[in-house]
C-alpha positions in Angstrom: -19.6 68.2 -22.4 -16.0 69.4 -23.0 -13.2 69.5 -20.4 -10.3 71.7 -21.6 -7.2 70.9 -19.6 -4.5 72.1 -22.1 -1.6 73.7 -20.3 -2.5 72.0 -16.9 -0.1 69.8 -15.1 -0.6 66.4 -13.5 -2.9 65.6 -11.6 -5.3 68.4 -12.7 -6.4 66.7 -16.0 -7.2 63.5 -14.2 -9.0 65.2 -11.3 -11.1 67.4 -13.7 -12.0 64.4 -15.9 -12.9 62.3 -12.9 -15.2 65.0 -11.5 -16.9 65.4 -14.9 -17.4 61.7 -15.2 -18.7 61.4 -11.7 -21.3 64.1 -12.5 -22.6 62.1 -15.5 -25.0 59.2 -15.5 -24.1 58.4 -19.1 -23.0 60.2 -22.3 -20.0 61.6 -24.1 -17.2 63.6 -22.5 -14.5 65.2 -24.6 -11.2 66.1 -23.0 -8.7 68.4 -24.7 -5.1 68.0 -23.7 -1.6 69.0 -25.0 0.5 66.5 -23.0 0.8 62.8 -23.9 1.5 61.7 -20.4 -1.6 63.4 -19.1 -3.6 62.0 -22.0 -2.4 58.5 -21.1 -3.3 59.0 -17.4 -6.8 60.4 -18.3 -7.5 57.5 -20.7 -6.4 54.9 -18.1 -8.5 56.5 -15.4 -11.6 56.5 -17.7 -10.9 52.9 -18.8 -10.6 51.8 -15.2 -14.1 53.2 -14.6 -15.4 51.1 -17.5 -15.7 53.9 -20.0 -14.8 53.5 -23.7 -12.0 55.9 -24.8 -11.2 57.1 -28.4 -8.0 59.2 -28.9 -7.2 61.5 -31.8 -4.2 63.8 -32.2 -3.7 66.7 -34.5 -1.0 69.3 -34.5 0.0 68.7 -30.9 -3.5 68.7 -29.6 -5.0 65.5 -28.1 -8.7 64.9 -27.9 -10.1 62.0 -25.9 -13.7 61.1 -26.5 -14.9 59.2 -23.5 -18.2 57.3 -23.6 -19.8 56.6 -20.2 -22.5 54.0 -20.3 -24.9 53.2 -17.4 -22.8 50.0 -16.9 -19.7 52.0 -16.2 -18.3 51.3 -12.7 -18.7 53.9 -9.9 -15.8 54.5 -7.6 -15.4 51.7 -5.0 -17.9 52.0 -2.2 -16.7 52.3 1.4 -16.7 49.1 3.3 -14.4 46.3 4.3 -11.2 46.2 2.4 -8.3 43.9 2.0 -5.1 44.7 4.0 -2.7 46.3 1.7 1.0 47.2 1.7 2.6 49.7 -0.7 6.3 50.3 -1.2 7.0 54.0 -1.8 10.4 54.7 -3.3 11.3 58.4 -3.8 15.1 58.1 -4.3 17.6 55.9 -6.2 19.4 55.1 -3.0 18.5 54.2 0.6 19.3 56.5 3.5 21.6 59.4 4.0 25.4 59.3 3.9 27.7 57.5 1.5 26.3 57.3 -2.0 27.8 53.8 -2.7 26.4 52.4 0.5 23.0 53.9 -0.2 22.9 52.2 -3.6 23.9 48.8 -2.0 21.1 49.2 0.6 18.6 50.0 -2.1 19.5 46.8 -4.0 19.0 44.8 -0.8 15.7 46.6 -0.1 14.2 45.8 -3.5 15.4 42.2 -3.4 13.9 41.8 0.1 10.5 43.1 -1.1 10.2 39.8 -2.9 10.5 37.8 0.3 8.3 39.8 2.7 4.8 38.8 3.8 2.4 40.2 3.2 4.0 41.3 -0.1 3.5 44.8 -1.3 0.6 45.0 -3.7 2.1 48.1 -5.4 5.5 49.7 -5.7 5.3 53.4 -6.3 8.4 55.2 -7.7 8.6 59.0 -7.6 11.3 61.7 -8.0 14.7 60.1 -8.4 13.2 56.7 -7.6 12.0 56.5 -11.2 15.6 56.0 -12.3 15.3 52.5 -10.9 12.5 51.6 -13.4 14.2 52.9 -16.5 16.8 51.8 -19.0 20.3 51.4 -17.5 19.1 50.6 -14.0 20.7 47.6 -12.4 17.4 46.8 -10.7 15.3 45.9 -13.8 15.5 42.2 -13.3 14.5 42.4 -9.6 11.6 44.7 -10.4 10.5 42.4 -13.2 10.6 39.5 -10.7 8.4 41.5 -8.3 6.0 42.3 -11.2 5.8 38.6 -12.0 4.8 38.0 -8.4 1.8 40.3 -8.9 3.3 43.6 -7.6 2.0 46.6 -9.6 5.0 48.7 -10.5 4.1 52.4 -11.1 6.4 55.4 -11.9 5.3 59.0 -11.6 4.8 60.3 -15.2 5.7 63.9 -14.2 9.0 62.6 -12.7 9.8 60.6 -15.8 9.2 63.7 -17.9 11.3 65.8 -15.7 14.3 63.5 -15.9 13.8 62.9 -19.6 13.1 59.2 -19.0 9.6 58.8 -20.4 10.7 56.8 -23.3 13.1 54.8 -21.2 10.6 53.1 -18.9 11.6 49.4 -18.7 9.4 47.9 -16.1 5.9 48.7 -14.9 3.8 51.6 -16.1 3.6 55.4 -15.9 1.1 56.8 -13.5 -0.1 60.1 -12.1 -0.3 61.9 -8.8 -4.0 61.3 -8.4 -3.5 57.5 -8.5 -0.4 57.8 -6.3 -2.1 59.7 -3.6 -5.2 57.5 -3.8 -2.9 54.4 -3.5 -1.0 55.8 -0.5 -4.2 57.0 1.3 -5.9 53.6 0.9 -2.9 51.5 2.0 -2.9 49.9 5.4 0.9 50.0 5.4 3.5 52.0 3.5 7.1 50.9 3.5 10.0 53.1 2.4 13.7 52.5 1.9 
């Protein structure tokens, strides 16, 4: 089976690949892409499901060969789940008003995340918030400390691309809208600056 998602923006490549994999018991799925960020997101999603992924590139075209075995994991079944907290950061400052004050408040917010209980399991950075996870940010050390405490730091790949910061990601990993929405919808609590 082949899934051609060339020219399609996040999260469509992940969604179409996930649907194709969900419809297979086992076998090979080939996914054709033309965007490196989407290819990374599709490969990570397939890997998270226990599939083997082989990537080849030629002339700007990316081909992922995904092997799904009977041992591949199915999506998590409904049932009791652990209480979870997610930090959702969609800006590089906190609140409205004076820009300098907003930046000081954001610094305090990120530092305080380390001290709260229960601690956020994931920190999601979107829109201008991705600037906090990239080169030149004054918050890199704080975010690395959060990561060392077990907080999964994720930045929206589309946002990184938009701001030209994909290569400048300093802490955490690039993610996609499918994972972000899934994370937010499964969280028991979402905190925002």
